[in-house]
C-alpha positions, 0 to 999 in steps of 0.5 A: 481524486478521493481515496474511495474514487481511487479504490473504485478505479482499481477495483474496476481494473481488477474486474477485467480479470476472471482468473486469480492467477491473472489478478496475482500477475496484475499485482506483481506488475503494479509492484514492478512499476513502483519507483525504487526508493532512496537507499537511506530509507532501506533501514529498520526504521522504515521496515514494515515489521510483520511482512514475510519479505522485506518491505520499506515504507516512508512518508513525506508531509508536504502542503498538508498532504502525505506522500508515501514511498515504498519498496520491497526486496527483489524477491518480494514481488507480491508484497511490493505489488501490495504496497504499490496498491496502497501507495496509489490509493493513499499517497497525496491524501490528507492525513486525517483521510488516511487515518480514517480510510475504509480500505475496502478494495482488498475485500472487493477484489477477493484479495483473501484468495490471492494473499496467503495467511502469512502475507495477509499479516504483512498487508495488515502491517502495511495498512496499519503503518500507513494509517499510523502516519496519517494519525500522527500527521493529522495531530501535527496539523492542528 
């Protein structure tokens, strides 16, 4: 599936909920499904700076595609949910597609109402780091 197809599918999932609280719970539930990452990735090198909570992100490059691994500290339920959404959308995609992705899902599901201003900075940092991996690996492919 393409990045936009995955986003559209997730947007449809969010449309099942009328209440913001239900959408927030859905984000938390998605985070709970995120498999834990190896402890070797829970270092400053993989830490997403700018997040209110500790969230780690690693990327593996295989067969011309980037695969993301992420996790958050146990108290970072919403942040972990947000990184799980981004991983679901971007993992397994080509680096250049990740680098150039238009991540419209956040606006379409009303994420602004769900995410505090402090968390929105963390979300932006997550997106920036993932797109940064895409940029770096797309240049290596050449």
